[in-house]
A tleap script that builds the chain and sets N, CA, C and O, in Angstrom:
source leaprc.protein.ff14SB
mol = sequence {
  NMET GLU LEU VAL LEU LEU VAL LEU GLY VAL
  VAL ALA ALA VAL ILE GLY VAL VAL GLN LEU
  VAL PHE ALA ALA PHE ARG GLU SER PHE LEU
  TRP GLY LEU GLY VAL LEU VAL VAL PRO PHE
  LEU PHE LEU LEU PHE VAL ILE LEU ASP TRP
  LYS ALA ALA LYS SER GLY PHE LEU TRP ILE
  VAL SER SER VAL ILE LEU LEU GLY ILE ALA
  VAL LEU MET ARG ASP GLY GLY PRO ILE LEU
  PRO CGLN
}
set mol.1.N position { 129.348 93.027 91.296 }
set mol.1.CA position { 128.432 93.612 90.737 }
set mol.1.C position { 127.004 92.912 90.540 }
set mol.1.O position { 125.969 93.476 90.188 }
set mol.2.N position { 127.142 91.840 90.782 }
set mol.2.CA position { 126.066 91.062 90.446 }
set mol.2.C position { 125.060 91.235 91.638 }
set mol.2.O position { 123.837 91.225 91.498 }
set mol.3.N position { 125.771 91.407 92.912 }
set mol.3.CA position { 124.917 92.002 94.160 }
set mol.3.C position { 124.412 92.906 94.098 }
set mol.3.O position { 123.233 92.884 94.454 }
set mol.4.N position { 124.923 94.052 93.676 }
set mol.4.CA position { 124.352 95.337 93.237 }
set mol.4.C position { 123.191 95.147 92.645 }
set mol.4.O position { 122.126 95.437 93.190 }
set mol.5.N position { 123.282 94.658 91.514 }
set mol.5.CA position { 121.969 94.338 90.495 }
set mol.5.C position { 120.965 93.686 91.383 }
set mol.5.O position { 119.956 94.348 91.625 }
set mol.6.N position { 121.070 92.519 91.900 }
set mol.6.CA position { 120.076 91.712 92.768 }
set mol.6.C position { 119.638 92.611 93.607 }
set mol.6.O position { 118.418 92.530 93.743 }
set mol.7.N position { 120.243 93.625 94.370 }
set mol.7.CA position { 119.501 94.574 95.337 }
set mol.7.C position { 118.741 95.465 94.744 }
set mol.7.O position { 117.601 95.765 95.101 }
set mol.8.N position { 119.398 95.961 93.734 }
set mol.8.CA position { 118.345 96.924 92.640 }
set mol.8.C position { 117.384 96.552 92.439 }
set mol.8.O position { 116.430 97.239 92.805 }
set mol.9.N position { 117.130 95.207 91.718 }
set mol.9.CA position { 116.176 94.404 91.255 }
set mol.9.C position { 115.058 94.080 92.388 }
set mol.9.O position { 113.852 94.176 92.159 }
set mol.10.N position { 115.515 93.748 93.434 }
set mol.10.CA position { 114.731 93.558 94.631 }
set mol.10.C position { 114.050 94.658 94.926 }
set mol.10.O position { 112.826 94.621 95.052 }
set mol.11.N position { 114.758 95.776 95.072 }
set mol.11.CA position { 114.079 97.220 95.701 }
set mol.11.C position { 113.111 97.452 94.553 }
set mol.11.O position { 111.926 97.493 94.882 }
set mol.12.N position { 113.420 97.625 93.159 }
set mol.12.CA position { 112.669 98.069 92.250 }
set mol.12.C position { 111.345 97.138 92.188 }
set mol.12.O position { 110.225 97.645 92.127 }
set mol.13.N position { 111.569 95.660 92.210 }
set mol.13.CA position { 110.418 94.769 92.461 }
set mol.13.C position { 109.474 95.319 93.841 }
set mol.13.O position { 108.265 95.510 93.716 }
set mol.14.N position { 110.174 95.534 95.120 }
set mol.14.CA position { 109.114 96.050 95.987 }
set mol.14.C position { 108.334 97.473 95.748 }
set mol.14.O position { 107.208 97.730 96.175 }
set mol.15.N position { 109.059 98.226 95.080 }
set mol.15.CA position { 108.608 99.487 94.851 }
set mol.15.C position { 107.317 99.191 93.622 }
set mol.15.O position { 106.210 99.685 93.837 }
set mol.16.N position { 107.483 98.601 92.719 }
set mol.16.CA position { 106.390 98.389 91.865 }
set mol.16.C position { 105.197 97.579 92.346 }
set mol.16.O position { 104.106 97.873 91.858 }
set mol.17.N position { 105.269 96.442 93.379 }
set mol.17.CA position { 104.475 95.960 93.896 }
set mol.17.C position { 103.431 96.881 94.843 }
set mol.17.O position { 102.204 96.787 94.889 }
set mol.18.N position { 104.207 97.695 95.498 }
set mol.18.CA position { 103.609 98.757 96.409 }
set mol.18.C position { 102.808 99.583 95.720 }
set mol.18.O position { 101.648 99.660 96.127 }
set mol.19.N position { 103.182 100.365 94.577 }
set mol.19.CA position { 102.651 101.159 93.837 }
set mol.19.C position { 101.424 100.453 93.226 }
set mol.19.O position { 100.411 101.129 93.053 }
set mol.20.N position { 101.431 99.101 92.872 }
set mol.20.CA position { 100.701 98.686 91.958 }
set mol.20.C position { 99.246 98.326 92.912 }
set mol.20.O position { 98.068 98.503 92.604 }
set mol.21.N position { 99.761 97.837 93.992 }
set mol.21.CA position { 98.657 97.758 95.187 }
set mol.21.C position { 97.884 98.816 95.718 }
set mol.21.O position { 96.706 98.720 96.063 }
set mol.22.N position { 98.678 99.955 95.778 }
set mol.22.CA position { 98.111 101.197 96.395 }
set mol.22.C position { 97.148 101.877 95.019 }
set mol.22.O position { 96.140 102.574 95.139 }
set mol.23.N position { 97.657 101.533 94.012 }
set mol.23.CA position { 96.770 101.775 92.616 }
set mol.23.C position { 95.613 101.015 92.557 }
set mol.23.O position { 94.519 101.499 92.267 }
set mol.24.N position { 95.810 99.787 92.832 }
set mol.24.CA position { 94.332 99.207 93.022 }
set mol.24.C position { 93.533 99.319 94.114 }
set mol.24.O position { 92.333 99.256 93.848 }
set mol.25.N position { 93.842 99.477 95.369 }
set mol.25.CA position { 93.108 99.924 96.477 }
set mol.25.C position { 92.689 101.370 96.042 }
set mol.25.O position { 91.563 101.653 96.450 }
set mol.26.N position { 93.217 102.218 95.421 }
set mol.26.CA position { 92.509 103.368 94.904 }
set mol.26.C position { 91.365 103.550 94.063 }
set mol.26.O position { 90.445 104.361 93.955 }
set mol.27.N position { 91.774 102.456 93.483 }
set mol.27.CA position { 90.272 101.836 92.252 }
set mol.27.C position { 89.295 101.553 93.053 }
set mol.27.O position { 88.267 102.216 92.918 }
set mol.28.N position { 89.343 100.531 94.066 }
set mol.28.CA position { 88.380 100.182 94.881 }
set mol.28.C position { 88.841 99.018 95.923 }
set mol.28.O position { 89.739 98.235 95.614 }
set mol.29.N position { 88.311 98.966 96.915 }
set mol.29.CA position { 88.663 97.847 98.076 }
set mol.29.C position { 88.779 96.655 97.392 }
set mol.29.O position { 89.816 96.020 97.581 }
set mol.30.N position { 87.915 96.188 96.608 }
set mol.30.CA position { 87.958 94.637 95.973 }
set mol.30.C position { 89.043 94.575 95.027 }
set mol.30.O position { 89.731 93.557 94.969 }
set mol.31.N position { 89.263 95.566 94.277 }
set mol.31.CA position { 90.492 95.250 93.204 }
set mol.31.C position { 91.795 95.261 94.344 }
set mol.31.O position { 92.653 94.383 94.252 }
set mol.32.N position { 91.868 96.118 95.222 }
set mol.32.CA position { 93.116 95.807 96.182 }
set mol.32.C position { 93.244 94.860 96.693 }
set mol.32.O position { 94.380 94.390 96.749 }
set mol.33.N position { 92.347 94.293 97.179 }
set mol.33.CA position { 92.202 93.065 98.024 }
set mol.33.C position { 92.529 91.937 97.070 }
set mol.33.O position { 93.428 91.150 97.370 }
set mol.34.N position { 91.688 91.777 95.658 }
set mol.34.CA position { 92.141 90.768 94.619 }
set mol.34.C position { 93.564 90.666 94.115 }
set mol.34.O position { 94.182 89.642 93.826 }
set mol.35.N position { 93.970 91.948 94.066 }
set mol.35.CA position { 95.728 91.935 93.675 }
set mol.35.C position { 96.281 91.591 94.818 }
set mol.35.O position { 97.298 90.960 94.527 }
set mol.36.N position { 96.154 91.668 96.076 }
set mol.36.CA position { 97.086 91.165 96.909 }
set mol.36.C position { 96.718 89.464 97.191 }
set mol.36.O position { 97.515 88.658 97.672 }
set mol.37.N position { 95.440 89.193 96.798 }
set mol.37.CA position { 95.264 87.686 97.285 }
set mol.37.C position { 95.227 86.809 96.061 }
set mol.37.O position { 95.696 85.677 96.178 }
set mol.38.N position { 94.665 87.234 94.748 }
set mol.38.CA position { 94.307 86.100 93.888 }
set mol.38.C position { 95.643 86.187 92.643 }
set mol.38.O position { 95.830 87.150 91.900 }
set mol.39.N position { 96.334 85.110 92.671 }
set mol.39.CA position { 97.508 85.106 91.644 }
set mol.39.C position { 97.404 85.825 90.397 }
set mol.39.O position { 96.259 85.748 89.951 }
set mol.40.N position { 98.290 86.582 89.584 }
set mol.40.CA position { 98.141 87.035 88.407 }
set mol.40.C position { 96.974 88.221 88.095 }
set mol.40.O position { 96.916 88.926 87.088 }
set mol.41.N position { 96.123 88.229 89.184 }
set mol.41.CA position { 94.883 89.196 88.963 }
set mol.41.C position { 95.440 90.594 88.519 }
set mol.41.O position { 94.831 91.322 87.736 }
set mol.42.N position { 96.658 90.909 89.088 }
set mol.42.CA position { 97.325 92.178 88.938 }
set mol.42.C position { 97.399 92.255 87.442 }
set mol.42.O position { 97.269 93.411 87.041 }
set mol.43.N position { 97.582 91.292 86.431 }
set mol.43.CA position { 97.789 91.570 85.172 }
set mol.43.C position { 96.439 91.988 84.492 }
set mol.43.O position { 96.334 92.820 83.591 }
set mol.44.N position { 95.567 91.376 84.991 }
set mol.44.CA position { 94.063 92.046 84.651 }
set mol.44.C position { 93.757 93.532 84.930 }
set mol.44.O position { 93.108 94.299 84.217 }
set mol.45.N position { 94.416 93.808 86.232 }
set mol.45.CA position { 94.321 95.333 86.593 }
set mol.45.C position { 95.125 95.895 85.837 }
set mol.45.O position { 94.545 96.808 85.249 }
set mol.46.N position { 96.089 95.820 85.575 }
set mol.46.CA position { 97.178 96.563 84.553 }
set mol.46.C position { 96.416 96.893 83.277 }
set mol.46.O position { 96.339 98.068 82.919 }
set mol.47.N position { 95.762 95.771 82.467 }
set mol.47.CA position { 95.011 95.709 81.126 }
set mol.47.C position { 93.968 96.478 81.285 }
set mol.47.O position { 93.677 97.186 80.321 }
set mol.48.N position { 93.180 96.559 82.426 }
set mol.48.CA position { 92.148 97.386 82.457 }
set mol.48.C position { 92.283 98.655 82.699 }
set mol.48.O position { 91.732 99.487 81.978 }
set mol.49.N position { 93.075 99.017 83.805 }
set mol.49.CA position { 93.274 100.448 84.250 }
set mol.49.C position { 94.914 100.652 84.080 }
set mol.49.O position { 95.708 100.708 85.019 }
set mol.50.N position { 95.236 100.748 82.688 }
set mol.50.CA position { 96.653 100.943 82.208 }
set mol.50.C position { 97.349 102.354 82.891 }
set mol.50.O position { 98.554 102.387 83.140 }
set mol.51.N position { 96.612 103.295 83.112 }
set mol.51.CA position { 96.861 104.606 83.584 }
set mol.51.C position { 97.267 104.562 84.862 }
set mol.51.O position { 98.349 105.056 85.180 }
set mol.52.N position { 96.519 104.012 85.686 }
set mol.52.CA position { 96.635 103.852 87.102 }
set mol.52.C position { 97.990 103.184 87.270 }
set mol.52.O position { 99.000 103.658 87.790 }
set mol.53.N position { 97.806 101.976 86.720 }
set mol.53.CA position { 98.854 100.839 87.091 }
set mol.53.C position { 100.259 100.756 86.275 }
set mol.53.O position { 101.198 100.009 86.547 }
set mol.54.N position { 100.190 101.636 85.282 }
set mol.54.CA position { 101.570 101.939 84.566 }
set mol.54.C position { 102.813 102.103 85.235 }
set mol.54.O position { 103.764 101.385 84.925 }
set mol.55.N position { 102.911 102.986 86.131 }
set mol.55.CA position { 104.283 103.115 87.031 }
set mol.55.C position { 104.743 101.928 87.567 }
set mol.55.O position { 105.789 101.348 87.275 }
set mol.56.N position { 103.781 101.556 88.483 }
set mol.56.CA position { 104.170 100.029 89.199 }
set mol.56.C position { 104.451 99.026 88.490 }
set mol.56.O position { 105.356 98.260 88.821 }
set mol.57.N position { 103.532 98.809 87.100 }
set mol.57.CA position { 103.989 97.503 86.335 }
set mol.57.C position { 105.153 97.845 85.787 }
set mol.57.O position { 105.976 96.931 85.733 }
set mol.58.N position { 105.482 98.904 85.354 }
set mol.58.CA position { 107.146 99.466 84.908 }
set mol.58.C position { 108.293 99.337 85.669 }
set mol.58.O position { 109.444 99.307 85.233 }
set mol.59.N position { 107.912 99.255 86.909 }
set mol.59.CA position { 108.792 99.154 87.997 }
set mol.59.C position { 109.193 97.815 88.033 }
set mol.59.O position { 110.366 97.441 88.020 }
set mol.60.N position { 108.012 96.958 88.086 }
set mol.60.CA position { 108.101 95.307 88.143 }
set mol.60.C position { 108.911 95.006 87.003 }
set mol.60.O position { 109.910 94.313 87.199 }
set mol.61.N position { 108.666 95.389 85.894 }
set mol.61.CA position { 109.415 94.838 84.615 }
set mol.61.C position { 110.875 95.377 84.713 }
set mol.61.O position { 111.756 94.525 84.598 }
set mol.62.N position { 111.203 96.488 84.880 }
set mol.62.CA position { 112.621 97.160 85.327 }
set mol.62.C position { 113.256 95.833 86.209 }
set mol.62.O position { 114.220 95.188 85.795 }
set mol.63.N position { 112.593 95.554 87.418 }
set mol.63.CA position { 113.150 94.595 88.214 }
set mol.63.C position { 113.612 93.257 87.879 }
set mol.63.O position { 114.551 92.624 88.362 }
set mol.64.N position { 112.512 92.835 86.665 }
set mol.64.CA position { 112.754 91.603 86.246 }
set mol.64.C position { 113.949 91.634 85.135 }
set mol.64.O position { 114.505 90.614 84.729 }
set mol.65.N position { 114.218 92.772 84.765 }
set mol.65.CA position { 115.407 93.032 83.700 }
set mol.65.C position { 116.597 92.997 84.338 }
set mol.65.O position { 117.552 92.326 83.947 }
set mol.66.N position { 116.590 93.907 85.612 }
set mol.66.CA position { 117.726 93.756 86.603 }
set mol.66.C position { 118.181 92.356 87.309 }
set mol.66.O position { 119.355 92.059 87.527 }
set mol.67.N position { 117.164 91.628 87.596 }
set mol.67.CA position { 117.393 90.638 88.047 }
set mol.67.C position { 117.986 89.366 86.962 }
set mol.67.O position { 118.888 88.594 87.286 }
set mol.68.N position { 117.415 89.345 85.893 }
set mol.68.CA position { 117.870 88.836 84.842 }
set mol.68.C position { 119.354 89.064 84.361 }
set mol.68.O position { 119.996 88.041 84.125 }
set mol.69.N position { 119.948 90.222 84.197 }
set mol.69.CA position { 121.040 90.489 83.933 }
set mol.69.C position { 122.060 90.084 85.334 }
set mol.69.O position { 123.192 89.654 85.112 }
set mol.70.N position { 121.735 90.199 86.287 }
set mol.70.CA position { 122.430 89.701 87.453 }
set mol.70.C position { 122.886 88.094 87.440 }
set mol.70.O position { 123.983 87.575 87.647 }
set mol.71.N position { 121.684 87.569 87.135 }
set mol.71.CA position { 121.594 86.152 86.759 }
set mol.71.C position { 122.589 85.626 85.503 }
set mol.71.O position { 123.207 84.562 85.530 }
set mol.72.N position { 122.608 86.434 84.586 }
set mol.72.CA position { 123.708 86.074 83.327 }
set mol.72.C position { 125.121 86.555 83.825 }
set mol.72.O position { 126.090 85.811 83.674 }
set mol.73.N position { 125.224 87.546 84.300 }
set mol.73.CA position { 126.601 88.144 84.887 }
set mol.73.C position { 127.190 86.964 85.693 }
set mol.73.O position { 128.391 86.705 85.614 }
set mol.74.N position { 126.286 86.197 86.525 }
set mol.74.CA position { 126.974 85.232 87.400 }
set mol.74.C position { 127.981 84.389 86.552 }
set mol.74.O position { 127.979 84.139 85.347 }
set mol.75.N position { 129.024 83.950 87.757 }
set mol.75.CA position { 130.419 82.979 87.059 }
set mol.75.C position { 129.991 81.881 86.475 }
set mol.75.O position { 129.572 81.022 87.250 }
set mol.76.N position { 129.966 81.643 85.372 }
set mol.76.CA position { 129.786 80.790 84.229 }
set mol.76.C position { 128.067 80.765 83.730 }
set mol.76.O position { 127.497 79.846 83.141 }
set mol.77.N position { 127.583 81.858 84.100 }
set mol.77.CA position { 126.310 82.035 83.547 }
set mol.77.C position { 125.110 81.059 84.064 }
set mol.77.O position { 125.375 80.257 84.960 }
set mol.78.N position { 124.017 81.103 83.609 }
set mol.78.CA position { 122.994 80.521 84.173 }
set mol.78.C position { 122.788 78.900 83.807 }
set mol.78.O position { 122.138 78.086 84.462 }
set mol.79.N position { 123.651 78.634 82.370 }
set mol.79.CA position { 123.540 77.398 81.792 }
set mol.79.C position { 124.498 76.585 82.131 }
set mol.79.O position { 124.259 75.387 82.281 }
set mol.80.N position { 125.671 77.075 82.297 }
set mol.80.CA position { 126.854 76.169 82.366 }
set mol.80.C position { 127.098 75.468 83.928 }
set mol.80.O position { 126.871 76.096 84.963 }
set mol.81.N position { 127.541 74.220 83.901 }
set mol.81.CA position { 127.494 73.997 85.255 }
set mol.81.C position { 128.781 74.364 86.183 }
set mol.81.O position { 129.905 74.569 85.726 }
set mol.82.N position { 128.475 74.407 87.393 }
set mol.82.CA position { 129.628 74.824 88.088 }
set mol.82.C position { 130.780 73.923 88.393 }
set mol.82.O position { 131.757 74.355 89.005 }
savepdb mol mol.pdb
quit
């Protein structure tokens, strides 16, 4: 089950990043290039242009949730030693 959640989380992350990058390039070439190259600039883009970035950002948030659940479902959990 953890593997399924991991795969779904990675797929959701890829979809979200692609949507976010396309939205940034639709805004302008510099936004698109900045989102690709500058770490965490996508957060500024999401804040400044929520309508365009909402879908991709929500996909990324859902992927973080899925990946977190997969880690918590691991045998023994993330905190207990193996």
